[in-house]
C-alpha angles and dihedrals in degrees: 000000000000113000113221104155134034105303130182110228119206125200104213095193092054091046092052089046091054091048093049091049094054093042090052093048091051091049092048090051095045094239131129116251109220099172119208107240094196090099101060102016089190129131091209094050088045090060091060088066092060090066088068098049099264111155104154123059142185127226134179102224143028089244089056091047090052091051095053092042087057086055096055106270110141104178111059133163118198098209095195123090110272114269101214091202089071095058093125092055090044091054090049092053095043088057093062110024139040094260122198118197133190125220130190102182147022094256091064093047090051092050091049091049091053100042110030115110096181133040119266136184111246129198129181118234112229128205108217097166111316093095096206101111139318137089113295110253090233097047094100095162092061092039093051091051094048094045091050091051090051091048091057094057127087096201096048114079107192104224103174142259133324129197135188113197097201091162090076085076087070092057133078098177120093093215093055091051090046089053093051090050093047093048092050093048092048091052092046091053091051089055093047090051090050094055104028096100090065097029109031096174103051113154125220115215127184128178134183126118098227093057094041092047102041105035115079097198114053096167119133097063132070098220143025126204110189118157114169091062090081090073106003118196144200092293092056091045091053091050092049099247092122147359125251087257091062093059103107102187131062133175119234107206128181118239107236103171145011128206109192093179090068101023094243133140121200120220133198092236124089142155092303086064104034105022120231097277112137143189117225111214127211092260088057092252122131132229128192097190144352120243119235130177114253114229134182089259097044126282144316131244118279116299119229122235097033133075143144107267103171141023133194125174100293102357129083118196115212119195110209137182114239090258093053094039094062093053093071132067132186107277095034123120119238124201119226128187109217125237091219117022095190094060095039091053091046092053096043094052096206145026140235111209121221084246091061099256121136116223126195128234126205094242092058093060127090112253092240090066089064095057112092 
């Protein structure tokens, strides 16, 4: 296939290698791998997980849950606080899959109790330090109230507690990430101990790619829910979750202009393709992508002396050394490793594998195709 516009390339072998590594780690630690499919959002990529025994998945929306349910997945957790305005869709899903929902307050539990028509698994999201959402692990008064409300319902099956340690993304030190993980696990164990007399089988679930990639021992929980590991990206490489060679997606962007007076190359590829995620370097400069050389088999490691330094809606500005500047001409394709593969994949709405196969992405499908 001839590439003429910004295209997200996917290396299937790297992707499968990433999946295998995480599946092996979960098996070695005796924990369930419930991968988060929000990164790839592709039925075809999802099928690759089945080869490694994955049967339960995580998604970030009811729409995504419906998409994967339509492709045969029967055990699905929506790891985003329940949106009570979607109750009709939730009921439709609960009638045909083992649906796991997540609540963060009493209001949501009350709404579920009043409107659910089918049983669902329900976990409480716990805030152990990220401070995005969730019930604070030490707020026993609120937790007691919510747990009691769940206990009174026949269609709510209290499953346990889930945590997302998003603050690991701000670290690049293995000991800091280990400390965050240990702190979360400790708080989760205190909660399980508090409620085990009434709920003896509560499950503890944790899910962030830095912890699951960097930490060797993931014991202490029942389940891990990483997502970004399937592709990785520059952010994960900077944290230490992966090497450049583990990054399994790369943007191919046409060169549309060159400005020798300032050593800049202009790409057809901007924030509507990459997002505005950025990496701040030690010298306080910003980069929006690292340049690689495209090859018949995929792409090289990052090239020195050239990087994406600015993005507008459609334009990408690449700063290049004189040596790198002269390598490119208008009409060439330039490879760019993304800062955040989840957002890049979401914006690009599809993939072209290095083997020439086109793969779908949920966002590229009409809404009607997601209704069973």
